[in-house]
VOBA-1610 file (N, C-alpha, C; in pm, whole numbers, padded with zeros to 5 digits, always signed):
BEGIN
Unk+05054+03339+02990Unk+05136+03386+02879Unk+05164+03270+02785Unk+05114+03280+02661Unk+05131+03171+02565Unk+05278+03153+02528Unk+05314+03027+02501Unk+05453+02997+02466Unk+05481+03041+02323Unk+05597+03101+02302Unk+05636+03144+02168Unk+05689+03025+02088Unk+05647+03008+01962Unk+05703+02901+01880Unk+05845+02936+01835Unk+05926+02837+01799Unk+06065+02864+01759Unk+06077+02959+01639Unk+05977+02959+01552Unk+05982+03046+01434Unk+05902+03174+01453Unk+05885+03215+01576Unk+05806+03335+01605Unk+05858+03454+01527Unk+05765+03534+01475Unk+05802+03654+01400Unk+05845+03764+01496Unk+05909+03867+01441Unk+05948+03979+01524Unk+05826+04045+01586Unk+05715+04052+01510Unk+05592+04111+01563Unk+05539+04031+01681Unk+05545+03898+01672Unk+05499+03814+01781Unk+05585+03832+01905Unk+05716+03846+01885Unk+05805+03868+01999Unk+05779+04003+02063Unk+05754+04103+01982Unk+05726+04235+02037Unk+05594+04235+02115Unk+05496+04161+02068Unk+05371+04148+02141Unk+05396+04080+02275Unk+05485+03983+02276Unk+05522+03913+02398Unk+05589+04010+02497Unk+05676+04094+02445Unk+05742+04195+02528Unk+05640+04292+02585Unk+05542+04332+02503Unk+05436+04421+02551Unk+05362+04359+02668Unk+05337+04228+02659Unk+05267+04160+02767Unk+05353+04159+02894Unk+05484+04139+02879Unk+05574+04145+02996Unk+05564+04281+03063Unk+05563+04387+02982Unk+05558+04522+03037Unk+05425+04547+03107Unk+05316+04499+03049Unk+05184+04518+03111Unk+05176+04444+03244Unk+05232+04321+03249Unk+05232+04245+03374Unk+05308+04321+03484Unk+05422+04378+03445Unk+05503+04453+03541Unk+05428+04575+03592Unk+05360+04646+03503Unk+05287+04766+03542Unk+05169+04732+03633Unk+05109+04613+03612Unk+04994+04573+03693Unk+05034+04519+03829Unk+05140+04438+03833Unk+05172+04363+03954Unk+05307+04396+04016Unk+05391+04471+03947Unk+05523+04503+04000Unk+05630+04405+03961Unk+05594+04299+03887Unk+05691+04200+03840Unk+05630+04125+03723Unk+05715+04068+03640Unk+05668+03988+03528Unk+05740+03854+03531Unk+05680+03747+03483Unk+05743+03615+03494Unk+05877+03607+03423Unk+05976+03550+03491Unk+06107+03525+03432Unk+06094+03439+03307Unk+05993+03352+03309Unk+05970+03262+03197Unk+05942+03341+03068Unk+05882+03460+03080Unk+05857+03541+02963Unk+05985+03585+02896Unk+06082+03626+02977Unk+06213+03664+02923Unk+06282+03541+02864Unk+06274+03430+02935Unk+06342+03308+02889Unk+06291+03266+02752Unk+06161+03276+02730Unk+06105+03237+02600Unk+06162+03320+02486Unk+06172+03451+02509Unk+06227+03539+02405Unk+06372+03503+02378Unk+06449+03481+02484Unk+06589+03443+02467Unk+06600+03310+02393Unk+06511+03216+02424Unk+06513+03086+02358Unk+06489+03100+02208Unk+06388+03176+02171Unk+06355+03193+02029Unk+06468+03266+01956Unk+06518+03373+02015Unk+06624+03449+01950Unk+06751+03367+01936Unk+06778+03281+02037Unk+06897+03197+02027Unk+06884+03099+01910Unk+06769+03038+01897Unk+06747+02943+01790Unk+06754+03010+01653Unk+06710+03135+01647Unk+06708+03205+01520Unk+06839+03275+01486Unk+06917+03317+01588Unk+07032+03401+01562Unk+07166+03343+01604Unk+07168+03232+01679Unk+07294+03180+01730Unk+07391+03143+01618Unk+07337+03100+01504Unk+07424+03064+01393Unk+07509+03179+01344Unk+07465+03301+01370Unk+07539+03419+01328Unk+07642+03462+01433Unk+07646+03392+01546Unk+07743+03424+01650Unk+07679+03484+01773Unk+07750+03478+01885Unk+07698+03524+02013Unk+07669+03674+02010Unk+07749+03752+01936Unk+07727+03896+01930Unk+07597+03928+01858Unk+07566+03853+01752Unk+07440+03873+01680Unk+07322+03839+01769Unk+07338+03737+01852Unk+07232+03700+01946Unk+07206+03813+02046Unk+07313+03867+02106Unk+07296+03976+02202Unk+07235+04099+02135Unk+07278+04128+02011Unk+07223+04243+01940Unk+07073+04226+01916Unk+07031+04105+01881Unk+06889+04078+01860Unk+06811+04096+01989Unk+06870+04052+02102Unk+06804+04071+02231Unk+06787+04219+02262Unk+06891+04296+02236Unk+06883+04441+02260Unk+06772+04502+02177Unk+06760+04458+02053Unk+06660+04514+01962Unk+06519+04482+02009Unk+06495+04356+02043Unk+06360+04314+02080Unk+06321+04363+02219Unk+06417+04366+02311Unk+06385+04400+02450Unk+06410+04546+02483Unk+06448+04625+02383Unk+06488+04763+02408Unk+06383+04848+02478Unk+06255+04819+02459Unk+06150+04901+02518Unk+06128+04874+02666Unk+06185+04766+02718Unk+06166+04734+02860Unk+06256+04824+02944Unk+06202+04891+03045Unk+06281+04982+03128Unk+06375+04905+03222Unk+06482+04971+03262Unk+06579+04908+03351Unk+06515+04863+03482Unk+06414+04936+03528Unk+06355+04904+03659Unk+06258+04787+03654Unk+06228+04735+03536Unk+06137+04620+03527Unk+06195+04501+03603Unk+06110+04436+03680Unk+06153+04323+03764Unk+06101+04192+03705Unk+06191+04096+03690Unk+06152+03961+03652Unk+06149+03874+03777Unk+06048+03790+03786Unk+06035+03700+03901Unk+06028+03557+03850Unk+06120+03475+03897Unk+06124+03335+03854Unk+06095+03242+03971Unk+06003+03150+03952Unk+05969+03054+04057Unk+06039+02922+04029Unk+06136+02890+04113Unk+06207+02764+04103Unk+06143+02665+04201Unk+06202+02548+04213Unk+06139+02443+04293Unk+06117+02485+04437Unk+06215+02549+04498Unk+06205+02578+04641Unk+06225+02725+04675Unk+06216+02813+04574Unk+06243+02953+04603Unk+06191+03041+04489Unk+06197+03170+04515Unk+06165+03270+04413Unk+06288+03355+04388Unk+06328+03369+04262Unk+06441+03454+04225Unk+06386+03581+04160Unk+06450+03693+04189Unk+06411+03819+04128Unk+06535+03887+04071Unk+06517+03951+03957Unk+06625+04029+03897Unk+06561+04141+03817Unk+06638+04243+03790Unk+06587+04356+03713Unk+06639+04350+03571Unk+06573+04423+03484Unk+06620+04434+03346Unk+06759+04498+03343Unk+06785+04589+03436Unk+06915+04654+03443Unk+07026+04551+03470Unk+06998+04459+03562Unk+07100+04359+03595Unk+07123+04264+03478Unk+07016+04224+03409Unk+07032+04138+03292Unk+07109+04209+03182Unk+07083+04338+03164Unk+07158+04413+03063Unk+07306+04423+03101Unk+07332+04439+03229Unk+07472+04447+03273Unk+07544+04315+03246Unk+07474+04204+03268Unk+07534+04073+03240Unk+07563+04058+03091Unk+07471+04104+03006Unk+07489+04090+02862Unk+07595+04184+02807Unk+07610+04301+02868Unk+07694+04405+02808Unk+07835+04413+02864Unk+07857+04367+02985Unk+07986+04393+03049Unk+08090+04287+03023Unk+08052+04174+02965Unk+08152+04071+02936Unk+08242+04116+02822Unk+08373+04109+02846Unk+08470+04147+02743Unk+08485+04031+02644Unk+08461+04058+02517Unk+08470+03954+02415Unk+08617+03921+02389Unk+08655+03798+02415Unk+08793+03755+02395Unk+08809+03674+02266Unk+08710+03593+02235Unk+08713+03514+02111Unk+08585+03545+02035Unk+08589+03634+01938Unk+08467+03674+01867Unk+08390+03554+01812Unk+08259+03563+01818Unk+08164+03465+01766Unk+08149+03341+01853Unk+08247+03310+01936Unk+08246+03181+02002Unk+08198+03185+02146Unk+08151+03298+02192Unk+08094+03302+02325Unk+08194+03313+02438Unk+08323+03338+02408Unk+08422+03354+02514Unk+08414+03497+02567Unk+08368+03510+02691Unk+08351+03642+02750Unk+08412+03643+02890Unk+08484+03750+02919Unk+08547+03766+03050Unk+08478+03878+03125Unk+08423+03843+03240Unk+08360+03940+03328Unk+08459+03975+03439Unk+08519+04092+03429Unk+08620+04133+03527Unk+08550+04194+03648Unk+08510+04110+03740Unk+08435+04157+03857Unk+08513+04140+03987Unk+08641+04108+03978Unk+08723+04096+04097Unk+08854+04029+04068Unk+08955+04055+04150Unk+09089+04000+04127Unk+09126+03889+04224Unk+09028+03840+04302Unk+09058+03736+04402Unk+09057+03595+04344Unk+09007+03580+04224Unk+09004+03447+04163Unk+08936+03453+04028Unk+08946+03342+03955Unk+08884+03332+03823Unk+08814+03197+03810Unk+08685+03201+03775Unk+08612+03079+03742Unk+08606+03067+03590Unk+08643+02951+03538Unk+08638+02925+03394Unk+08519+02833+03369Unk+08409+02890+03324Unk+08287+02814+03301Unk+08287+02758+03161Unk+08278+02625+03149Unk+08271+02559+03020Unk+08124+02539+02986Unk+08079+02606+02880Unk+07938+02605+02845Unk+07917+02545+02708Unk+07814+02463+02694Unk+07780+02406+02565Unk+07687+02502+02493Unk+07742+02587+02411Unk+07665+02697+02352Unk+07589+02655+02227Unk+07499+02559+02241Unk+07420+02520+02124Unk+07270+02527+02152Unk+07233+02599+02255Unk+07092+02614+02286Unk+07074+02717+02395Unk+06954+02769+02416Unk+06934+02877+02512Unk+06965+02835+02654Unk+06936+02710+02688Unk+06961+02665+02824Unk+07106+02620+02841Unk+07181+02620+02732Unk+07321+02578+02738Unk+07415+02694+02709Unk+07374+02784+02622Unk+07461+02896+02589Unk+07447+03013+02686Unk+07333+03030+02745Unk+07311+03141+02837Unk+07230+03092+02956Unk+07280+02993+03024Unk+07206+02933+03134Unk+07187+03031+03248Unk+07075+03015+03318Unk+07054+03099+03434Unk+07157+03064+03541Unk+07205+02941+03543Unk+07312+02907+03636Unk+07434+02994+03615Unk+07467+03025+03490Unk+07580+03113+03461Unk+07553+03254+03512Unk+07429+03297+03498Unk+07390+03429+03549Unk+07402+03432+03701Unk+07351+03327+03768Unk+07359+03322+03913Unk+07505+03307+03960Unk+07587+03233+03883Unk+07729+03221+03917Unk+07797+03356+03906Unk+07765+03432+03803Unk+07819+03567+03786Unk+07786+03654+03907Unk+07662+03642+03955Unk+07621+03716+04074Unk+07706+03675+04194Unk+07721+03545+04214Unk+07794+03494+04330Unk+07940+03536+04328Unk+08002+03531+04212Unk+08144+03566+04202Unk+08168+03713+04231Unk+08073+03799+04191Unk+08087+03941+04225Unk+08093+03960+04376Unk+08010+03886+04448Unk+08008+03896+04594Unk+08140+03851+04655Unk+08210+03763+04585Unk+08336+03708+04635Unk+08458+03779+04579Unk+08437+03882+04498Unk+08550+03954+04440Unk+08625+03873+04337Unk+08555+03786+04265Unk+08617+03701+04163Unk+08560+03733+04025Unk+08633+03694+03924Unk+08592+03716+03785Unk+08545+03586+03723Unk+08478+03599+03608Unk+08420+03484+03539Unk+08457+03486+03392Unk+08511+03374+03344Unk+08538+03355+03202Unk+08446+03245+03152Unk+08357+03279+03059Unk+08266+03180+03001Unk+08318+03140+02865Unk+08342+03011+02847Unk+08387+02958+02719Unk+08274+02880+02655Unk+08226+02926+02542Unk+08121+02856+02470Unk+08178+02761+02368Unk+08133+02637+02372Unk+08176+02535+02276Unk+08060+02505+02183Unk+08057+02570+02070Unk+07944+02558+01979Unk+07935+02419+01916Unk+08043+02343+01914Unk+08042+02211+01852Unk+08028+02098+01953Unk+08026+02132+02084Unk+08012+02030+02190Unk+08124+01927+02189Unk+08241+01964+02142Unk+08353+01871+02137Unk+08475+01930+02207Unk+08451+02018+02304Unk+08561+02090+02366Unk+08663+01995+02431Unk+08616+01881+02482Unk+08707+01791+02552Unk+08803+01721+02457Unk+08773+01722+02328Unk+08853+01648+02231Unk+08917+01740+02128Unk+08839+01837+02078Unk+08882+01915+01964Unk+08915+02060+01995Unk+08889+02106+02115Unk+08914+02246+02144Unk+08788+02329+02132Unk+08802+02459+02126Unk+08687+02548+02130Unk+08719+02674+02050Unk+08613+02734+01997Unk+08626+02863+01932Unk+08741+02871+01834Unk+08825+02972+01852Unk+08939+02992+01763Unk+09041+02879+01774Unk+09027+02796+01877Unk+09122+02686+01896Unk+09060+02551+01860Unk+08952+02554+01784Unk+08892+02428+01744Unk+08990+02352+01654Unk+09019+02228+01692Unk+09118+02149+01621Unk+09258+02162+01679Unk+09273+02253+01778Unk+09404+02275+01842Unk+09383+02284+01994Unk+09343+02172+02052Unk+09307+02171+02193Unk+09422+02218+02282Unk+09542+02170+02260Unk+09654+02207+02346Unk+09680+02358+02342Unk+09668+02418+02225Unk+09682+02563+02216Unk+09573+02633+02296Unk+09451+02578+02291Unk+09341+02635+02367Unk+09365+02628+02517Unk+09422+02516+02563Unk+09451+02501+02705Unk+09558+02599+02751Unk+09658+02622+02667Unk+09760+02721+02702Unk+09697+02860+02709Unk+09600+02886+02623Unk+09531+03016+02625Unk+09452+03033+02754Unk+09385+02927+02799Unk+09313+02934+02926Unk+09410+02963+03041Unk+09522+02895+03042Unk+09622+02916+03147Unk+09668+03062+03149Unk+09683+03122+03030Unk+09727+03262+03023Unk+09621+03355+03080Unk+09493+03325+03059Unk+09386+03408+03115Unk+09384+03398+03267Unk+09417+03281+03320Unk+09413+03259+03465Unk+09538+03308+03536Unk+09644+03333+03462Unk+09773+03366+03522Unk+09770+03484+03620Unk+09695+03591+03592Unk+09698+03705+03686Unk+09627+03680+03818Unk+09553+03571+03830Unk+09469+03549+03949Unk+09537+03453+04047Unk+09522+03479+04177Unk+09585+03390+04276Unk+09517+03255+04289Unk+09394+03245+04239Unk+09317+03121+04254Unk+09227+03108+04131Unk+09225+02990+04072Unk+09143+02970+03952Unk+09088+02828+03953Unk+08974+02812+03889Unk+08912+02680+03885Unk+08817+02673+03766Unk+08793+02550+03721Unk+08697+02524+03614Unk+08560+02496+03676Unk+08456+02526+03600Unk+08320+02491+03639Unk+08257+02416+03522Unk+08202+02298+03551Unk+08138+02219+03447Unk+08001+02174+03489Unk+07910+02169+03394Unk+07772+02129+03420Unk+07735+02014+03328Unk+07692+01902+03386Unk+07650+01787+03307Unk+07764+01742+03215Unk+07740+01741+03083Unk+07843+01693+02991Unk+07970+01776+02997Unk+07958+01906+03026Unk+08079+01989+03032Unk+08157+01966+03160Unk+08103+01884+03251Unk+08181+01844+03367Unk+08300+01760+03329Unk+08285+01683+03219Unk+08396+01598+03174Unk+08518+01681+03137Unk+08507+01782+03047Unk+08625+01863+03017Unk+08673+01946+03136Unk+08582+01988+03225Unk+08626+02063+03342Unk+08723+01980+03426Unk+08691+01852+03444Unk+08779+01763+03520Unk+08903+01726+03439Unk+08884+01702+03312Unk+08997+01670+03223Unk+09100+01783+03225Unk+09053+01907+03213Unk+09145+02020+03209Unk+09207+02047+03345Unk+09130+02027+03453Unk+09185+02047+03588Unk+09300+01950+03614Unk+09288+01830+03559Unk+09390+01728+03582Unk+09514+01749+03496Unk+09504+01831+03391Unk+09614+01836+03293Unk+09666+01977+03265Unk+09614+02080+03332Unk+09662+02215+03307Unk+09708+02280+03436Unk+09755+02404+03424Unk+09801+02479+03540Unk+09686+02539+03620Unk+09563+02510+03578Unk+09444+02546+03656Unk+09391+02414+03713Unk+09435+02375+03834Unk+09413+02237+03881Unk+09290+02214+03967Unk+09200+02311+03976Unk+09082+02297+04060Unk+08955+02297+03976Unk+08848+02235+04029Unk+08724+02228+03952Unk+08603+02208+04043Unk+08490+02260+03996Unk+08360+02231+04055Unk+08273+02178+03942Unk+08208+02065+03964Unk+08115+02014+03863Unk+07978+01990+03925Unk+07877+02003+03842Unk+07739+01980+03883Unk+07681+01873+03791Unk+07654+01756+03849Unk+07608+01640+03770Unk+07703+01615+03655Unk+07832+01628+03681Unk+07932+01621+03576Unk+07965+01480+03533Unk+07994+01465+03405Unk+08041+01336+03354Unk+08184+01312+03394Unk+08218+01186+03423Unk+08355+01150+03459Unk+08410+01039+03369Unk+08321+00960+03309Unk+08361+00851+03220Unk+08238+00811+03139Unk+08248+00705+03065Unk+08137+00663+02980Unk+08099+00519+03014Unk+08023+00503+03122Unk+07988+00368+03168Unk+07883+00304+03078Unk+07886+00171+03065Unk+07785+00104+02983Unk+07644+00121+03037Unk+07631+00155+03168Unk+07498+00173+03227Unk+07429+00300+03178Unk+07504+00385+03111Unk+07449+00516+03074Unk+07367+00507+02946Unk+07251+00445+02958Unk+07165+00427+02842Unk+07114+00558+02785Unk+07107+00664+02869Unk+07048+00788+02823Unk+07127+00851+02708Unk+07255+00816+02695Unk+07336+00875+02587Unk+07398+00767+02498Unk+07337+00649+02498Unk+07396+00537+02425Unk+07415+00569+02277Unk+07313+00623+02212Unk+07322+00652+02069Unk+07431+00755+02043Unk+07432+00862+02124Unk+07534+00965+02106Unk+07673+00909+02130Unk+07685+00823+02232Unk+07816+00766+02263Unk+07867+00679+02148Unk+07780+00596+02092Unk+07820+00510+01982Unk+07858+00593+01859Unk+07782+00699+01834Unk+07812+00784+01720Unk+07948+00852+01737Unk+07974+00901+01859Unk+08102+00969+01883Unk+08218+00872+01883Unk+08196+00751+01931Unk+08301+00649+01925Unk+08342+00621+01780Unk+08242+00620+01690Unk+08270+00596+01549Unk+08343+00714+01486Unk+08306+00835+01526Unk+08367+00954+01467Unk+08505+00982+01522Unk+08523+00958+01653Unk+08649+00992+01720Unk+08692+00875+01808Unk+08745+00771+01750Unk+08778+00651+01828Unk+08886+00673+01933Unk+08966+00778+01921Unk+09075+00799+02016Unk+09042+00903+02123Unk+08917+00940+02133Unk+08881+01042+02231Unk+08891+00986+02373Unk+08914+01072+02472Unk+08920+01024+02611Unk+08784+00972+02657Unk+08785+00860+02725Unk+08661+00799+02774Unk+08651+00801+02926Unk+08762+00837+02992Unk+08766+00830+03137Unk+08868+00931+03187Unk+08827+01021+03278Unk+08922+01121+03329Unk+09006+01068+03444Unk+08966+00957+03504Unk+09033+00912+03626Unk+09183+00889+03607Unk+09227+00824+03499Unk+09372+00805+03484Unk+09450+00936+03475Unk+09385+01045+03437Unk+09453+01172+03423Unk+09492+01232+03558Unk+09431+01185+03666Unk+09455+01244+03797Unk+09574+01181+03870Unk+09647+01095+03806Unk+09765+01036+03868Unk+09871+01145+03891Unk+09908+01166+04017Unk+10008+01268+04051Unk+09952+01409+04056Unk+09824+01424+04038Unk+09760+01557+04037Unk+09757+01617+04177Unk+09769+01749+04184Unk+09758+01821+04310Unk+09658+01934+04293Unk+09547+01924+04360Unk+09444+02025+04348Unk+09320+01979+04422Unk+09209+02047+04398Unk+09082+02010+04460Unk+08973+02010+04355Unk+08888+01908+04359Unk+08773+01899+04270Unk+08652+01862+04354Unk+08548+01940+04344Unk+08424+01917+04418Unk+08315+01878+04320Unk+08257+01761+04342Unk+08158+01704+04251Unk+08021+01703+04320Unk+07929+01787+04272Unk+07793+01791+04323Unk+07703+01707+04233Unk+07617+01627+04294Unk+07532+01540+04212Unk+07402+01508+04287Unk+07295+01480+04214Unk+07168+01443+04277Unk+07173+01299+04325Unk+07166+01279+04455Unk+07181+01145+04513Unk+07080+01044+04462Unk+06955+01082+04432Unk+06860+00981+04382Unk+06878+00947+04234Unk+06968+01017+04165Unk+06982+00996+04021Unk+07087+00887+03996Unk+07049+00768+03951Unk+07142+00655+03946Unk+07265+00678+03858Unk+07249+00740+03742Unk+07364+00760+03654Unk+07460+00865+03711Unk+07405+00972+03767Unk+07492+01074+03826Unk+07569+01019+03946Unk+07510+00926+04018Unk+07580+00860+04129Unk+07700+00781+04076Unk+07680+00710+03966Unk+07789+00632+03905Unk+07905+00724+03867Unk+07872+00837+03807Unk+07977+00930+03764Unk+08054+00986+03883Unk+07983+01034+03984Unk+08050+01097+04097Unk+08136+00997+04175Unk+08081+00880+04202Unk+08154+00783+04283Unk+08273+00722+04209Unk+08276+00740+04080Unk+08389+00690+04002Unk+08519+00759+04045Unk+08509+00883+04097Unk+08629+00958+04135Unk+08643+00979+04285Unk+08552+00924+04365Unk+08552+00959+04507Unk+08675+00908+04582Unk+08750+00814+04525Unk+08871+00766+04593Unk+08997+00838+04545Unk+08983+00939+04460Unk+09098+01015+04414Unk+09132+01123+04518Unk+09256+01126+04571Unk+09291+01229+04669Unk+09268+01369+04613Unk+09199+01452+04691Unk+09168+01588+04646Unk+09028+01602+04590Unk+08962+01490+04561Unk+08826+01492+04509Unk+08728+01473+04625Unk+08627+01557+04631Unk+08522+01544+04732Unk+08387+01542+04661Unk+08302+01449+04700Unk+08170+01440+04637Unk+08065+01494+04733Unk+07965+01561+04676Unk+07859+01623+04755Unk+07723+01580+04701Unk+07662+01478+04762Unk+07528+01435+04718Unk+07422+01537+04760Unk+07331+01565+04669Unk+07224+01660+04697Unk+07090+01586+04693Unk+06999+01630+04777Unk+06870+01563+04789Unk+06772+01617+04685Unk+06794+01581+04560Unk+06704+01618+04452Unk+06717+01516+04340Unk+06609+01493+04270Unk+06612+01398+04160Unk+06644+01467+04027Unk+06657+01598+04028Unk+06679+01674+03906Unk+06825+01661+03862Unk+06846+01615+03740Unk+06984+01604+03689Unk+07048+01741+03675Unk+06975+01837+03617Unk+07032+01969+03591Unk+07026+02055+03716Unk+07117+02029+03810Unk+07116+02103+03934Unk+07184+02240+03921Unk+07270+02257+03822Unk+07338+02386+03807Unk+07243+02498+03767Unk+07160+02481+03664Unk+07073+02592+03623Unk+06974+02637+03730Unk+06941+02549+03824Unk+06843+02588+03926Unk+06909+02618+04060Unk+07042+02618+04065Unk+07110+02654+04189Unk+07102+02805+04211Unk+07080+02846+04334Unk+07065+02988+04365Unk+07201+03056+04373Unk+07199+03188+04373Unk+07322+03265+04391Unk+07390+03224+04521Unk+07312+03211+04629Unk+07368+03174+04759Unk+07430+03034+04755Unk+07364+02940+04688Unk+07418+02804+04680Unk+07549+02801+04600Unk+07554+02876+04491Unk+07675+02878+04410Unk+07788+02950+04483Unk+07755+03054+04555Unk+07858+03122+04635Unk+07916+03025+04739Unk+07830+02950+04805Unk+07877+02854+04905Unk+07966+02748+04843Unk+07932+02704+04722Unk+08014+02603+04655Unk+08153+02658+04623Unk+08158+02783+04577Unk+08288+02845+04545Unk+08369+02865+04672Unk+08305+02912+04778Unk+08376+02932+04905Unk+08429+02801+04958Unk+08351+02695+04944Unk+08393+02563+04992Unk+08518+02516+04918Unk+08522+02538+04788Unk+08641+02500+04711Unk+08760+02588+04748Unk+08735+02717+04757Unk+08843+02811+04793Unk+08908+02776+04925Unk+08827+02731+05022Unk+08877+02702+05156Unk+08924+02559+05173Unk+08915+02477+05070Unk+08960+02339+05077Unk+09113+02336+05088Unk+09169+02270+05191Unk+09315+02265+05205Unk+09386+02205+05084Unk+09316+02122+05007Unk+09378+02061+04890Unk+09381+02153+04768Unk+09306+02262+04773Unk+09297+02351+04656Unk+09433+02415+04628Unk+09473+02412+04504Unk+09599+02470+04463Unk+09580+02618+04436Unk+09672+02696+04483Unk+09667+02841+04463Unk+09809+02894+04453Unk+09821+03014+04401Unk+09953+03077+04392Unk+09992+03136+04527Unk+10122+03138+04552Unk+10172+03197+04678Unk+10159+03348+04674
//
């Protein structure tokens, strides 16, 4: 299946969809990568108009695919399968809380709430498969999912969506969404791990799970040196280290990271002496461990946090 270019026409996308359907009819499944390509192109073309416009475009282009069509994705150590019906349910059932900004609440259980901080500026960041697999896992656990999209990638400093420029108001809003649940926690992936830990340390939602999450800005981190220097110039007073925020904190934070990855090791070990923080090294060199984590792996991570004696919960 040829890769779609970013400026693919609607006709080219429809031809791609036709190929997905033919593969399914011939073999009983079609590559997950085929769906991902369409989502990637539509995100690049429509994200500027808002998350709702993106979903509407997906509905339009993918409308001919039947609910029973099966997508099969081959990851490093496993095969994932999902149906078009399940993908449609994920796209359609999230309650829009902040229009245009990607804030969606999936009410799939009252036993807890996961607040996923997502960098909504690309297909692998705004609609990650990790978020889809997390949604699956939380349903099994009777928990709900709130996805917060930060289109400007400055959520840790400036806020998000309708609260851009008013971070404290945004944090109070998050607390209000979590209030009905007996247990709540933030989820952060890579760069969004930094605000997940920052918010866990400073709000009434004191628990967090991060995957290859940032914790500070060490000089060894050459991979983001240019971005770091640019942001230092633009926002000289931004937080550079979450560790001081955990003074007097009561909660649980679980940090998953790839043990062979030198920079991720630096980030995780920076907090390993903080009471309530537990680090979990994983035997993989891949930095982006969240998007490739399975439903079962994400469920286990949530259960581990839920059962941690340090985890804060309501009586």
